[in-house]
Each structure stands twice: as C-alpha cells, then as structure tokens.
N, CA, C and O of each residue as an XYZ file, in Angstrom:
768
protein
N     -43.123    194.927    194.809
C     -43.834    194.376    193.585
C     -45.443    194.948    193.733
O     -46.062    194.980    194.796
N     -45.810    195.258    192.800
C     -47.158    195.976    192.656
C     -48.118    195.116    191.966
O     -47.674    194.198    191.276
N     -49.252    195.280    192.055
C     -50.342    194.895    191.458
C     -51.422    195.295    191.438
O     -52.421    194.793    191.953
N     -51.287    196.595    190.616
C     -52.259    197.603    190.581
C     -53.545    197.334    189.500
O     -54.704    197.723    189.649
N     -52.978    196.539    188.352
C     -54.098    196.112    187.375
C     -53.669    194.830    186.945
O     -52.606    194.312    187.290
N     -54.463    194.354    186.231
C     -54.143    192.757    185.724
C     -52.955    192.540    185.169
O     -52.402    191.470    185.421
N     -52.340    193.455    184.343
C     -50.974    192.772    183.910
C     -49.930    192.931    184.904
O     -48.920    192.234    184.803
N     -50.063    193.845    185.945
C     -48.776    193.680    186.958
C     -49.078    192.597    187.631
O     -48.235    192.246    188.457
N     -50.259    191.805    187.502
C     -49.835    190.398    188.372
C     -50.144    189.155    187.242
O     -49.746    188.039    187.574
N     -50.798    189.282    185.987
C     -50.338    188.539    185.199
C     -49.009    187.976    184.896
O     -48.790    186.765    184.894
N     -47.984    189.026    184.601
C     -47.013    188.800    184.132
C     -46.157    187.824    185.117
O     -45.943    186.651    184.809
N     -45.678    188.416    186.348
C     -45.022    187.665    187.428
C     -45.714    186.486    187.629
O     -45.051    185.448    187.627
N     -46.999    186.423    187.816
C     -47.767    185.396    188.029
C     -47.235    183.692    186.900
O     -46.941    182.544    187.236
N     -47.348    184.387    185.559
C     -47.157    183.503    184.694
C     -45.497    183.109    184.644
O     -45.099    182.089    184.082
N     -44.803    183.857    185.166
C     -43.246    183.658    185.277
C     -43.117    182.646    186.448
O     -42.299    181.738    186.300
N     -43.768    182.701    187.482
C     -43.710    181.882    188.753
C     -44.267    180.396    188.205
O     -43.578    179.398    188.410
N     -45.428    180.309    187.565
C     -46.032    179.343    187.316
C     -45.092    178.566    186.171
O     -45.136    177.336    186.168
N     -44.310    179.196    185.275
C     -43.704    178.661    184.405
C     -42.052    177.811    185.067
O     -41.411    176.838    184.672
N     -41.895    178.660    186.072
C     -40.700    178.332    186.693
C     -41.096    176.985    187.663
O     -40.268    176.099    187.874
N     -42.413    176.957    188.198
C     -42.706    175.698    188.906
C     -42.938    174.671    187.880
O     -43.022    173.529    188.333
N     -43.057    174.795    186.669
C     -43.292    173.534    185.608
C     -41.941    172.879    185.327
O     -41.636    171.694    185.192
N     -41.119    174.170    185.272
C     -39.768    173.837    184.759
C     -39.050    172.979    186.040
O     -38.335    172.012    185.779
N     -39.273    173.368    187.326
C     -38.630    172.749    188.328
C     -39.273    171.160    188.567
O     -38.606    170.146    188.773
N     -40.793    171.264    188.476
C     -41.384    169.978    188.804
C     -42.010    169.092    187.646
O     -42.604    168.034    187.858
N     -41.866    169.482    186.779
C     -42.397    169.033    185.487
C     -43.864    168.822    185.108
O     -44.226    168.211    184.102
N     -44.780    169.460    186.129
C     -46.026    169.463    185.731
C     -46.669    170.342    186.410
O     -46.107    170.764    187.421
N     -48.038    170.880    186.057
C     -48.888    171.964    186.467
C     -48.674    171.895    188.189
O     -48.168    170.948    188.790
N     -49.169    173.081    188.763
C     -49.456    173.318    190.298
C     -50.578    172.686    190.373
O     -51.435    172.626    189.491
N     -50.609    172.024    191.802
C     -51.999    171.450    192.353
C     -52.693    172.780    193.159
O     -52.196    173.894    193.324
N     -53.748    172.374    193.513
C     -54.495    173.217    194.366
C     -53.591    174.160    195.596
O     -53.388    175.367    195.731
N     -53.215    173.030    196.322
C     -52.553    173.589    197.760
C     -51.235    174.510    196.951
O     -50.774    175.560    197.398
N     -50.892    173.993    195.981
C     -49.326    174.797    195.506
C     -49.896    176.155    194.785
O     -49.211    177.176    194.720
N     -51.166    176.063    194.273
C     -51.662    177.360    193.607
C     -51.837    178.351    194.664
O     -51.534    179.535    194.514
N     -52.365    177.826    195.810
C     -52.537    178.392    197.076
C     -51.433    179.308    197.683
O     -51.560    180.458    198.102
N     -50.229    178.464    197.626
C     -48.812    178.779    197.849
C     -48.550    180.078    197.175
O     -48.328    181.172    197.692
N     -48.626    179.713    195.800
C     -48.080    180.577    194.479
C     -49.014    182.038    194.972
O     -48.306    183.026    195.168
N     -50.188    182.185    195.133
C     -51.175    183.165    195.655
C     -50.519    184.099    196.541
O     -50.325    185.301    196.359
N     -50.109    183.154    197.825
C     -49.908    183.619    198.992
C     -48.405    184.660    198.552
O     -48.270    185.720    199.164
N     -47.428    184.288    197.560
C     -46.477    184.807    197.498
C     -46.527    186.180    197.122
O     -45.670    186.998    197.455
N     -47.891    186.527    196.178
C     -48.141    187.704    195.778
C     -48.792    188.562    196.732
O     -49.000    189.734    196.420
N     -49.208    188.030    198.084
C     -49.604    188.914    199.193
C     -51.304    188.949    198.851
O     -51.937    189.882    199.346
N     -51.931    188.087    198.132
C     -53.021    188.069    197.718
C     -53.985    187.276    198.785
O     -53.665    186.153    199.174
N     -54.926    187.783    199.138
C     -56.152    187.543    200.296
C     -57.153    186.459    199.618
O     -57.863    186.687    198.638
N     -57.071    185.236    200.330
C     -57.963    184.116    200.096
C     -59.446    184.639    200.430
O     -59.740    185.139    201.515
N     -60.284    184.475    199.433
C     -61.636    185.057    200.017
C     -62.700    184.023    199.824
O     -63.842    184.224    200.240
N     -62.372    182.963    199.229
C     -63.456    181.578    199.088
C     -62.690    180.342    198.392
O     -61.816    180.344    197.525
N     -63.267    179.379    199.015
C     -62.642    178.256    198.347
C     -63.646    177.253    198.155
O     -64.329    176.904    199.117
N     -63.841    176.661    196.821
C     -65.136    175.931    196.723
C     -64.541    174.692    195.834
O     -63.340    174.812    195.596
N     -65.116    173.625    195.348
C     -64.668    172.892    194.364
C     -64.100    173.330    193.279
O     -64.748    174.128    192.602
N     -62.891    172.969    192.876
C     -62.270    173.279    191.761
C     -61.863    174.618    191.692
O     -60.986    174.963    190.900
N     -62.589    175.641    192.681
C     -62.379    176.941    192.116
C     -61.773    177.783    193.435
O     -61.976    177.416    194.593
N     -61.065    178.867    193.105
C     -60.344    179.420    194.493
C     -61.049    180.977    194.042
O     -61.388    181.251    192.891
N     -61.168    181.836    195.144
C     -61.722    183.276    194.833
C     -60.207    183.921    195.769
O     -59.711    183.468    196.800
N     -59.797    185.058    194.970
C     -58.696    186.011    195.801
C     -59.412    187.466    195.460
O     -60.332    187.732    194.687
N     -58.769    188.148    196.181
C     -59.008    189.521    196.098
C     -57.593    190.729    196.519
O     -56.801    190.485    197.429
N     -57.552    191.436    196.038
C     -56.540    192.620    196.276
C     -57.332    194.000    196.531
O     -58.553    194.037    196.380
N     -56.779    194.845    196.826
C     -57.651    196.168    196.742
C     -57.807    196.613    195.250
O     -58.664    197.453    194.979
N     -57.029    196.093    194.295
C     -57.238    196.412    193.198
C     -57.932    195.641    192.136
O     -58.421    196.084    191.097
N     -57.891    194.186    192.645
C     -58.104    193.157    191.598
C     -58.852    191.987    192.216
O     -58.733    191.658    193.396
N     -59.558    191.444    191.412
C     -60.341    190.190    191.812
C     -59.833    188.841    190.914
O     -59.958    188.817    189.689
N     -59.303    187.838    191.612
C     -58.882    186.746    190.918
C     -59.406    185.422    191.052
O     -59.343    184.842    192.136
N     -59.878    184.937    190.121
C     -60.694    183.490    190.101
C     -59.567    182.606    189.469
O     -59.037    182.940    188.409
N     -59.176    181.345    190.219
C     -58.739    180.287    190.003
C     -59.339    179.176    189.672
O     -60.146    178.710    190.476
N     -59.149    178.654    188.716
C     -59.959    177.315    188.258
C     -58.870    176.131    188.044
O     -57.924    176.377    187.297
N     -58.931    175.235    188.480
C     -57.951    174.117    188.371
C     -58.496    172.590    187.619
O     -58.954    171.631    188.240
N     -58.332    172.669    186.369
C     -58.979    171.305    185.731
C     -57.936    170.544    186.047
O     -56.952    170.840    186.725
N     -58.342    169.043    185.249
C     -57.413    167.838    185.107
C     -55.973    168.338    184.185
O     -54.871    167.987    184.605
N     -56.052    168.913    183.311
C     -54.808    169.309    182.528
C     -54.630    170.562    182.252
O     -53.840    170.866    181.358
N     -55.369    171.596    183.007
C     -54.934    172.823    182.903
C     -55.373    173.656    183.938
O     -56.176    173.209    184.757
N     -54.845    175.118    184.039
C     -54.948    175.923    185.160
C     -55.595    177.207    184.503
O     -54.969    177.691    183.560
N     -56.619    177.737    184.838
C     -57.007    179.063    184.309
C     -57.189    180.020    185.615
O     -57.768    179.674    186.645
N     -56.512    181.444    185.350
C     -56.701    182.248    186.334
C     -56.950    183.420    185.721
O     -56.183    183.968    184.929
N     -58.383    183.963    186.190
C     -59.032    185.067    185.462
C     -58.598    186.354    186.338
O     -59.230    186.393    187.394
N     -57.859    187.211    186.204
C     -57.463    188.485    186.577
C     -58.462    189.688    186.224
O     -58.301    190.255    185.143
N     -59.650    190.172    187.223
C     -60.303    191.367    186.796
C     -60.210    192.128    187.532
O     -60.185    191.859    188.733
N     -60.114    193.533    186.986
C     -59.967    194.839    187.971
C     -60.969    194.709    188.859
O     -61.925    193.968    188.629
N     -60.846    195.475    190.056
C     -61.893    195.418    191.134
C     -63.184    196.614    190.719
O     -64.156    196.772    191.458
N     -63.016    197.288    189.598
C     -64.067    198.177    188.962
C     -64.925    197.485    188.182
O     -65.972    198.009    187.803
N     -64.517    195.957    187.778
C     -65.189    195.382    187.248
C     -65.356    195.514    185.725
O     -66.369    195.113    185.152
N     -64.243    196.138    185.048
C     -64.184    196.449    183.727
C     -63.569    195.318    183.017
O     -62.350    195.158    183.065
N     -64.334    194.527    182.362
C     -64.438    193.199    182.094
C     -63.336    193.499    180.756
O     -62.426    192.699    180.537
N     -63.503    194.566    180.020
C     -62.383    194.744    178.861
C     -60.895    194.869    179.143
O     -60.055    194.859    178.243
N     -60.575    195.001    180.581
C     -59.321    195.311    180.887
C     -58.836    193.785    181.568
O     -57.648    193.651    181.858
N     -59.794    192.659    181.807
C     -59.443    191.403    182.344
C     -58.410    190.623    181.456
O     -58.437    190.601    180.225
N     -57.454    189.957    182.295
C     -56.809    189.079    181.636
C     -57.004    187.713    182.210
O     -57.612    187.663    183.280
N     -56.531    186.443    181.603
C     -56.586    185.267    182.156
C     -54.895    184.860    181.733
O     -54.167    185.199    180.800
N     -54.748    184.133    182.704
C     -53.491    183.427    182.637
C     -53.693    181.759    182.618
O     -53.948    181.113    183.635
N     -53.542    181.211    181.354
C     -53.732    179.778    181.309
C     -52.322    179.054    180.996
O     -51.452    179.325    180.169
N     -52.430    177.958    182.037
C     -51.421    176.660    181.573
C     -52.115    175.592    181.200
O     -53.097    175.136    181.786
N     -51.639    175.204    180.273
C     -52.032    173.615    180.017
C     -51.137    172.849    179.156
O     -50.113    173.352    178.695
N     -51.512    171.593    178.916
C     -50.680    170.316    178.036
C     -50.932    170.733    176.775
O     -52.142    170.904    176.625
N     -50.118    171.035    175.530
C     -50.636    171.132    174.362
C     -50.073    169.721    173.910
O     -48.877    169.435    173.974
N     -50.919    168.992    173.513
C     -50.588    167.467    173.166
C     -50.005    167.685    171.731
O     -49.021    166.986    171.488
N     -50.399    168.474    170.792
C     -49.906    168.842    169.434
C     -48.413    169.161    169.509
O     -47.649    168.424    168.884
N     -47.894    170.239    170.248
C     -46.703    170.542    170.526
C     -45.889    169.430    171.373
O     -44.694    169.364    171.088
N     -46.248    168.758    172.132
C     -45.649    167.907    173.368
C     -45.197    168.748    174.124
O     -44.089    168.582    174.634
N     -45.977    169.885    174.380
C     -45.199    171.167    175.540
C     -46.373    171.544    176.523
O     -47.586    171.471    176.329
N     -45.737    171.929    177.533
C     -46.930    172.845    178.515
C     -46.738    174.253    178.204
O     -45.610    174.693    177.981
N     -47.671    174.909    178.181
C     -47.780    176.331    177.550
C     -48.448    176.931    178.778
O     -49.399    176.476    179.414
N     -47.720    178.104    178.991
C     -48.528    179.065    179.858
C     -48.506    180.571    179.102
O     -47.437    181.026    178.694
N     -49.561    181.184    178.973
C     -49.898    182.168    178.177
C     -51.045    183.038    178.867
O     -52.003    182.638    179.529
N     -50.654    184.430    178.504
C     -51.593    185.427    179.218
C     -52.520    186.042    177.761
O     -52.071    186.505    176.713
N     -53.559    185.888    178.076
C     -54.694    185.913    176.669
C     -55.585    187.202    177.825
O     -55.576    187.272    179.054
N     -56.255    188.046    176.822
C     -57.517    188.847    177.394
C     -58.633    187.921    177.460
O     -58.916    186.986    176.711
N     -59.355    188.472    178.757
C     -60.544    187.689    179.073
C     -61.753    188.013    178.032
O     -62.802    187.370    178.001
N     -61.466    189.022    177.252
C     -62.465    189.356    176.285
C     -61.905    189.501    175.017
O     -61.326    190.450    174.488
N     -62.298    187.938    174.478
C     -61.716    187.585    173.071
C     -62.279    188.565    172.052
O     -61.556    189.039    171.175
N     -63.535    188.861    172.163
C     -64.103    189.593    171.281
C     -63.373    190.956    170.895
O     -63.190    191.293    169.725
N     -62.970    191.716    172.017
C     -62.106    193.042    171.600
C     -60.781    192.695    170.963
O     -60.379    193.147    169.891
N     -59.988    191.622    171.946
C     -58.544    191.518    171.242
C     -58.421    190.507    170.290
O     -57.381    190.610    169.639
N     -59.184    189.497    169.967
C     -59.063    188.517    169.043
C     -58.010    187.716    169.159
O     -57.503    187.306    168.115
N     -57.481    187.339    170.363
C     -56.410    186.371    170.756
C     -55.332    187.131    171.422
O     -55.557    188.135    172.099
N     -54.168    186.641    171.219
C     -52.924    187.375    172.013
C     -52.774    188.714    172.128
O     -52.965    189.454    171.163
N     -52.433    189.140    173.267
C     -52.153    190.601    173.632
C     -50.768    191.271    173.297
O     -50.536    192.476    173.395
N     -49.890    190.306    172.889
C     -48.506    190.508    172.556
C     -47.479    190.230    173.276
O     -46.310    190.565    173.086
N     -48.062    189.425    174.358
C     -46.739    188.842    175.234
C     -46.804    187.445    174.855
O     -47.781    186.707    174.728
N     -44.966    187.131    174.624
C     -44.993    185.749    174.293
C     -45.428    184.761    175.316
O     -45.498    185.094    176.499
N     -45.682    183.729    174.971
C     -46.222    182.680    175.988
C     -44.962    181.602    176.182
O     -44.216    181.202    175.289
N     -44.930    181.206    177.732
C     -43.739    180.274    177.668
C     -44.225    179.011    176.960
O     -45.399    178.657    176.859
N     -43.282    178.463    176.545
C     -43.566    176.914    176.297
C     -42.366    176.085    176.618
O     -41.192    176.287    176.305
N     -42.902    175.104    177.313
C     -41.985    174.206    177.900
C     -41.860    172.671    177.243
O     -42.878    171.985    177.341
N     -40.814    172.131    176.647
C     -41.095    170.851    176.456
C     -41.469    169.924    177.423
O     -41.060    170.080    178.573
N     -42.192    168.971    177.130
C     -43.141    168.207    178.204
C     -41.982    167.024    178.649
O     -41.746    166.656    179.800
N     -41.322    166.532    177.369
C     -40.161    165.384    177.746
C     -38.820    166.187    178.434
O     -38.275    165.732    179.440
N     -38.410    167.300    177.839
C     -36.892    167.517    178.345
C     -37.118    168.623    179.246
O     -36.061    169.043    179.718
N     -38.169    169.239    179.643
C     -38.232    170.455    180.518
C     -37.502    171.471    179.879
O     -36.773    172.036    180.693
N     -37.403    171.965    178.642
C     -36.576    173.005    178.193
C     -37.426    173.960    177.799
O     -38.486    173.684    177.238
N     -37.035    175.193    178.060
C     -37.872    176.420    177.715
C     -37.559    176.410    176.199
O     -36.431    176.215    175.747
N     -38.749    176.655    175.403
C     -38.695    176.382    173.648
C     -39.099    178.104    173.371
O     -38.921    178.492    172.216
N     -39.455    178.790    174.056
C     -39.822    180.077    173.668
C     -38.930    181.378    174.488
O     -38.121    181.306    175.413
N     -39.293    182.201    173.958
C     -38.455    183.362    174.630
C     -39.104    184.628    175.541
O     -38.899    185.836    175.425
N     -39.838    184.004    176.351
C     -40.692    184.870    177.120
C     -39.841    186.239    178.031
O     -38.906    185.909    178.760
N     -40.175    187.547    177.946
C     -39.597    188.393    178.782
C     -40.697    188.495    179.856
O     -41.775    189.037    179.614
N     -40.352    187.888    181.198
C     -41.255    188.264    182.164
C     -40.428    188.760    183.378
O     -39.215    188.697    183.578
N     -41.403    189.257    184.111
C     -40.802    189.846    185.439
C     -41.572    190.291    186.414
O     -42.658    189.711    186.443
N     -41.416    191.143    187.269
C     -42.518    191.795    188.068
C     -42.363    193.300    187.796
O     -41.474    193.891    187.183
N     -43.516    193.788    188.443
C     -43.568    195.331    188.310
C     -43.232    196.060    189.235
O     -43.585    195.495    190.270
N     -42.516    197.453    189.566
C     -42.035    198.115    190.484
C     -42.420    199.669    190.128
O     -42.431    200.090    188.972
N     -42.717    200.416    191.210
C     -43.093    202.018    190.787
C     -41.992    202.577    191.516
O     -41.568    202.185    192.603
N     -41.507    203.666    190.721
C     -40.675    204.712    191.512
C     -41.095    205.950    190.897
O     -42.173    205.978    190.304
N     -40.258    207.123    190.983
C     -40.475    208.532    190.455
C     -40.455    208.688    188.907
O     -40.613    209.807    188.419
N     -40.244    207.477    188.040
C     -40.333    207.853    187.031
C     -41.412    206.805    186.049
O     -41.459    206.645    184.829
N     -42.308    206.133    187.288
C     -43.489    205.435    186.904
C     -43.505    203.876    187.371
O     -42.916    203.375    188.328
N     -44.292    203.303    186.483
C     -44.201    201.793    186.626
C     -43.167    201.152    185.566
O     -43.021    201.585    184.423
N     -42.545    200.173    186.055
C     -41.894    199.474    185.066
C     -41.433    197.935    185.398
O     -41.028    197.534    186.489
N     -41.600    197.133    184.140
C     -41.318    195.949    184.154
C     -39.760    195.464    184.559
O     -38.809    195.634    183.796
N     -39.663    194.905    185.728
C     -38.171    194.609    186.133
C     -38.071    193.101    185.740
O     -38.920    192.222    185.887
N     -36.857    193.026    185.221
C     -36.418    191.682    184.615
C     -35.168    191.343    185.061
O     -34.348    192.238    185.267
N     -34.815    189.861    185.295
C     -33.180    189.771    185.701
C     -32.208    189.751    184.556
O     -32.560    190.122    183.436
N     -31.455    189.486    184.715
C     -30.133    189.772    183.909
C     -30.119    188.655    183.056
O     -29.905    188.870    181.863
N     -30.365    187.157    183.554
C     -30.606    185.891    182.969
C     -31.540    186.270    181.907
O     -31.335    186.117    180.703
N     -32.702    186.836    182.511
C     -34.057    186.830    181.293
C     -33.442    187.886    180.193
O     -33.570    187.518    179.025
N     -32.792    189.146    180.407
C     -32.160    189.958    179.410
C     -31.442    189.434    178.519
O     -31.665    189.548    177.314
N     -30.432    188.755    179.058
C     -29.509    188.223    178.108
C     -30.065    186.934    177.306
O     -29.571    186.662    176.212
N     -31.017    186.203    177.816
C     -31.493    185.227    176.652
C     -32.492    186.235    175.690
O     -32.812    185.737    174.611
N     -32.930    187.391    175.938
C     -34.139    188.046    175.328
C     -33.030    188.590    174.199
O     -33.417    188.619    173.031
N     -31.647    189.030    174.506
C     -30.930    189.937    173.638
C     -30.365    188.798    172.828
O     -30.093    189.106    171.667
N     -30.168    187.756    173.120
C     -29.636    186.754    172.338
C     -30.417    186.102    171.324
O     -29.989    185.660    170.257
N     -31.610    186.079    171.750
C     -32.654    185.248    170.814
C     -33.911    186.333    170.090
O     -34.495    185.968    169.070
N     -34.174    187.450    170.639
C     -35.020    188.282    170.320
C     -34.843    189.675    170.025
O     -33.687    190.098    170.001
N     -35.829    190.489    169.789
C     -35.444    191.599    169.579
C     -35.788    192.762    170.642
O     -36.932    193.158    170.864
N     -34.612    193.253    171.271
C     -34.587    193.770    172.582
C     -35.275    195.359    172.308
O     -35.349    196.172    173.229
N     -35.770    195.668    170.883
C     -36.284    196.975    170.581
C     -37.912    196.866    170.710
O     -38.622    197.867    170.806
N     -38.344    195.722    170.703
C     -39.835    195.628    170.994
C     -40.179    195.412    172.219
O     -39.548    194.629    172.928
N     -41.393    196.182    172.698
C     -41.801    196.041    174.061
C     -42.323    194.618    174.372
O     -42.989    193.961    173.572
N     -42.017    194.266    175.413
C     -42.575    192.819    175.619
C     -43.819    192.598    176.388
O     -44.113    191.513    176.889
N     -44.471    193.569    176.454
C     -45.807    194.065    177.336
C     -46.870    194.300    175.727
O     -47.835    193.631    175.357
N     -46.435    195.087    175.292
C     -47.721    195.405    174.049
C     -47.095    195.217    172.583
O     -47.908    195.093    171.667
N     -45.789    195.186    172.288
C     -45.137    195.056    171.005
C     -44.849    196.228    170.434
O     -44.459    196.292    169.269
N     -45.035    197.415    171.303
C     -44.460    198.835    170.403
C     -43.107    199.020    170.580
O     -42.594    198.073    171.176
N     -42.375    199.869    170.286
C     -41.280    200.424    170.206
C     -40.573    200.983    171.361
O     -40.930    202.062    171.833
N     -39.462    200.228    171.910
C     -38.612    200.496    173.306
C     -37.761    201.665    172.932
O     -37.041    201.542    171.940
N     -37.755    202.814    173.621
C     -36.424    203.437    173.711
C     -35.722    203.376    174.923
O     -36.233    203.569    176.026
N     -34.272    203.042    174.659
C     -33.417    202.416    175.628
C     -32.347    203.551    176.007
O     -31.818    204.307    175.192
N     -32.098    203.530    177.554
C     -31.129    204.463    178.056
C     -30.466    203.663    179.102
O     -30.806    203.594    180.283
N     -29.399    203.020    178.482
C     -28.584    202.371    179.294
C     -29.179    201.081    179.443
O     -29.396    200.464    178.400
N     -29.557    200.431    180.773
C     -30.332    199.348    181.162
C     -31.775    199.634    181.539
O     -32.346    198.871    182.318
N     -32.422    200.732    181.009
C     -33.623    201.272    181.639
C     -34.233    201.625    179.891
O     -33.630    202.095    178.927
N     -35.537    201.199    180.034
C     -36.172    201.680    178.563
C     -37.760    202.112    179.046
O     -38.301    201.865    180.123
N     -38.315    202.851    177.849
C     -39.554    203.071    178.091
C     -40.317    202.769    176.441
O     -39.917    202.809    175.277
N     -41.753    202.426    177.211
C     -42.870    202.154    175.626
C     -43.414    203.445    175.611
O     -43.834    204.075    176.581
N     -43.370    203.827    174.311
C     -44.440    205.152    174.241
C     -45.720    204.843    173.785
O     -46.588    205.687    173.565
N     -45.857    203.515    173.626
C     -47.232    202.932    173.300
C     -48.086    202.640    174.573
O     -49.141    203.230    174.809
N     -47.562    201.717    175.341
C     -48.299    201.478    176.538
C     -47.969    202.240    177.866
O     -48.713    202.300    178.846
N     -46.824    202.771    177.748
C     -46.276    203.910    178.852
C     -45.627    203.161    180.120
O     -45.370    203.792    181.145
N     -45.358    201.689    179.988
C     -44.612    201.060    181.109
C     -42.914    201.203    180.794
O     -42.315    201.279    179.721
N     -42.480    201.205    182.034
C     -40.973    201.221    181.601
C     -40.497    199.709    181.790
O     -41.157    198.730    182.139
N     -39.031    199.827    181.422
C     -38.564    198.340    181.566
C     -37.244    198.670    182.206
O     -36.669    199.685    181.812
N     -36.662    197.891    183.203
C     -35.670    197.908    184.052
C     -34.928    196.293    183.929
O     -35.478    195.195    183.856
N     -33.456    196.660    183.939
C     -32.847    195.231    184.066
C     -32.340    195.117    185.380
O     -31.989    196.254    185.698
N     -32.134    194.386    186.245
C     -31.770    194.166    187.607
C     -30.598    192.981    187.786
O     -30.551    191.855    187.292
N     -29.903    193.499    188.458
C     -28.754    191.905    188.686
C     -27.666    191.714    187.952
O     -26.976    190.709    188.123
C-alpha cells in the first residue's frame, strides 16, 4: 500500500473507518484512531487535547475528534492546500445514518464533493446504504492503481456503473479485471 498523495490515503482510511463503524456501531475514539493510523504506518508527531498530528514522507495528517464527528485533514507535505482532502465521519440525524465522506479541504475550488461516493451506514440496522468503491493503492510497472476486493467489485457491479471511475467520475477502460481512467490517470484492479 502506498500513500503518495492525499487520495491514496483518504480512500483506504475511509474504508477502514467505515468497517470500524459497521463492526462497532459507533465512531472510533482517540486510541482507536491512533491504532487505525498505525495500520497505515503513519508516524505520530504530536498529541494535544482533541487533536493528533501525523506525518509521512509525503503527507501531513491532522486528526480532530469531536463529540459526534471525526475530521481528518490530509495535506501534501509540499503545503499545496488545493490538493488537500478531508475525511469526515459524522452522525447525520436527518438521514438517521453515520456518514464517512471524502471532501476537498479547499471548498472554494471544488465546491463540494470530488466524486467519491460516501459511505452511508444506517445508524439503527448498521447496514450499508450506499455503494462506495473503496480500496487501497498499489504501484507496479503500469503505474498506481486502486485495488478493490472481489466483494466490493461484485456489489459495485450489481448496484452501480462499473464504467465510471470511482475516484474522479471519468470513464474507465476495462481489460479483464483491470481498468484505467483517462481523466485522473489511476488504474483500478480487482483482487481476490
């Protein structure tokens, strides 16, 4: 798994947080968030009341845990805020659900969602109500690819449009169980 830029951390991080909510029926607490970050091999830099700072060679990550939300800012170490993303997990009382979404940190440039379908989990039944296509990123001789598991692919295939890139919304070109997006340049592979 690689974490070169905000999207390569945001997507697998969202997936892990969503899995945590499905298993536990709640948002992760501070120590649980630390454990999640360790799973990604991210070095802890600073802990303060309600805020954690982490870093990798390519990213700076700020984690804020509120009463009913978790906000994780993922900023490239170059400081380019226009490339920064936020992973936000919160309880949506209107929907009666817990939502995990990836949004641009710079709302002025993007004006909202960047195209990645949010995780929506019914708060009462803990059933997935959305169709997010999340995984982790790997690099090989063909470039960087989003790697999804078979279960995610089958759910996506039955409920969504497998011709649309789950990262940017562009069109995917498929060859067997591999695809390439001409818009964002990421590949996609089904594993397992």
